[in-house]
C-alpha positions in Angstrom: -94.9 -60.4 -23.9 -91.3 -59.2 -24.7 -88.4 -61.9 -24.8 -85.5 -61.1 -22.2 -82.5 -59.7 -23.9 -78.9 -61.2 -23.2 -77.2 -58.1 -24.6 -75.5 -57.4 -21.2 -74.8 -60.8 -20.3 -71.1 -61.3 -20.4 -71.1 -64.6 -22.2 -70.3 -64.3 -26.4 -73.1 -67.5 -26.9 -75.7 -65.6 -25.0 -75.1 -62.3 -26.6 -74.6 -64.1 -30.3 -78.2 -65.6 -29.4 -79.5 -62.4 -28.7 -78.7 -61.2 -32.3 -79.7 -64.3 -33.9 -81.0 -66.7 -31.9 -84.8 -66.6 -32.9 -85.7 -69.3 -35.2 -87.1 -67.1 -38.0 -83.9 -65.2 -38.2 -81.9 -68.6 -38.6 -84.2 -69.5 -41.2 -83.6 -65.9 -43.1 -80.1 -66.3 -42.7 -80.3 -70.0 -44.7 -82.6 -68.2 -47.1 -79.8 -65.4 -47.7 -77.1 -68.4 -47.7 -79.1 -70.1 -50.4 -79.4 -66.5 -52.2 -82.5 -65.4 -51.5 -82.4 -61.3 -51.8 -85.7 -60.0 -51.9 -88.4 -59.4 -49.4 -91.1 -61.1 -51.8 -89.0 -64.0 -51.8 -87.8 -64.4 -48.1 -91.9 -64.5 -47.8 -92.7 -66.9 -50.2 -89.9 -69.5 -49.3 -90.4 -69.3 -45.7 -94.0 -68.7 -45.3 -93.6 -65.9 -42.7 -96.2 -63.3 -41.9 -95.0 -59.8 -43.5 -94.9 -58.3 -40.1 -92.7 -60.9 -38.7 -90.2 -60.9 -42.0 -90.5 -57.2 -41.9 -89.3 -57.0 -38.1 -86.7 -59.5 -38.4 -85.4 -58.2 -41.9 -84.8 -54.8 -39.9 -83.2 -56.2 -36.8 -80.6 -58.1 -39.1 -80.2 -54.9 -41.1 -79.5 -52.4 -37.9 -77.4 -55.1 -36.2 -74.9 -55.1 -39.4 -75.6 -58.8 -40.4 -77.8 -58.1 -43.5 -77.5 -54.7 -45.7 -80.3 -53.1 -47.9 -79.2 -52.3 -51.5 -81.0 -51.3 -54.6 -81.7 -54.2 -56.6 -79.3 -54.2 -59.8 -82.0 -53.8 -62.1 -82.2 -50.3 -61.4 -86.0 -50.5 -60.4 -87.0 -48.8 -57.0 -86.8 -52.6 -55.5 -84.4 -53.1 -52.4 -82.3 -56.4 -51.8 -81.1 -57.9 -48.9 -77.3 -58.9 -49.0 -75.1 -60.6 -46.5 -72.4 -58.4 -44.9 -69.2 -59.6 -44.0 -70.4 -59.9 -40.3 -73.5 -62.0 -42.0 -71.0 -64.0 -44.1 -68.9 -65.1 -41.1 -72.0 -66.8 -39.8 -72.0 -69.4 -42.4 -69.9 -72.1 -40.1 -72.2 -71.9 -37.3 -75.4 -72.5 -39.9 -73.6 -75.2 -41.1 -72.8 -76.8 -37.7 -76.4 -76.5 -36.7 -77.3 -78.0 -40.4 -75.0 -81.1 -39.9 -75.9 -81.5 -36.2 -79.8 -81.5 -37.6 -78.8 -84.0 -40.3 -77.3 -86.5 -37.6 -79.8 -86.2 -35.1 -83.2 -85.2 -36.4 -83.2 -86.2 -40.2 -81.5 -89.5 -39.6 -78.6 -90.9 -41.4 -79.0 -90.5 -45.0 -81.9 -88.5 -44.9 -80.4 -85.0 -45.3 -82.6 -82.7 -46.9 -79.6 -80.6 -48.5 -76.3 -81.6 -49.3 -73.5 -79.0 -49.3 -70.8 -79.5 -51.7 -67.9 -77.4 -52.8 -68.4 -75.3 -55.9 -64.7 -76.9 -57.3 -64.7 -80.5 -56.6 -68.2 -81.1 -56.5 -67.9 -83.4 -53.1 -69.3 -82.7 -50.0 -68.3 -80.3 -47.2 -66.3 -81.9 -44.4 -68.1 -82.3 -40.8 -67.4 -79.0 -39.1 -65.4 -79.8 -36.1 -63.0 -78.0 -33.1 -59.8 -78.6 -33.6 -56.8 -77.7 -31.7 -53.8 -75.3 -33.2 -52.0 -78.2 -34.6 -55.0 -79.4 -36.2 -56.0 -82.5 -33.6 -59.6 -83.0 -33.4 -61.2 -81.7 -29.8 -64.2 -82.9 -27.7 -65.8 -81.1 -24.8 -63.4 -83.2 -22.4 -60.3 -82.2 -24.1 -60.8 -78.5 -23.6 -61.4 -76.1 -20.6 -62.8 -72.5 -20.4 -60.5 -69.9 -18.9 -61.4 -66.3 -18.9 -60.7 -64.0 -21.6 -59.7 -60.3 -21.7 -63.3 -59.3 -21.7 -64.8 -61.4 -18.6 -66.1 -59.9 -15.9 -65.7 -60.6 -12.5 -68.6 -63.1 -12.1 -67.4 -65.1 -15.2 -63.7 -65.0 -13.7 -64.9 -66.5 -10.3 -67.3 -69.0 -12.1 -64.5 -70.2 -14.3 -61.9 -70.1 -11.2 -64.3 -72.2 -9.1 -64.9 -74.6 -12.2 -61.2 -75.3 -12.9 -60.7 -75.9 -9.3 -63.3 -78.6 -9.1 -62.0 -80.3 -12.3 -58.5 -80.1 -10.8 -59.7 -81.8 -7.9 -61.9 -84.2 -9.8 -58.6 -85.4 -12.0 -56.5 -85.7 -8.4 -58.9 -88.3 -7.4 -59.0 -90.0 -10.9 -55.4 -90.0 -10.7 -55.5 -91.4 -7.0 -58.2 -94.1 -8.0 -56.1 -95.3 -11.1 
């Protein structure tokens, strides 16, 4: 059974998940950030079947997230390296790891800690901040149509905005 594709959905989250949303792909990305470069090492570190690993690596290369290059030892072996597009995935992976540390592993049970090479201190929690640096939560933001929004997205966001304005008016009257 083939998985549904989100490639045509007018949503950056859905389209990004189409590229990297499968669990083996996320773990391959983790390995790439840990410095794993060779097929054998990916397979050994993940315990993944060769055919699945091969398919996922091909997809990551085809999508421009990893690149295959000749190994520096001059042999016939190839290595997989993160591209700029792949390196830009780092904050996403760190946010997922920090969420897992908090809600899955539990306090003070993190399997891995990520530290700044220069200072040796743990990295800060990934957070969403305003343009002026204020921390923002879900209730502090609203979604508005962007330049690539299709008609359905514009309509959905327009309706949602009117519902939020109406709810805010009710809260003000009650207060």
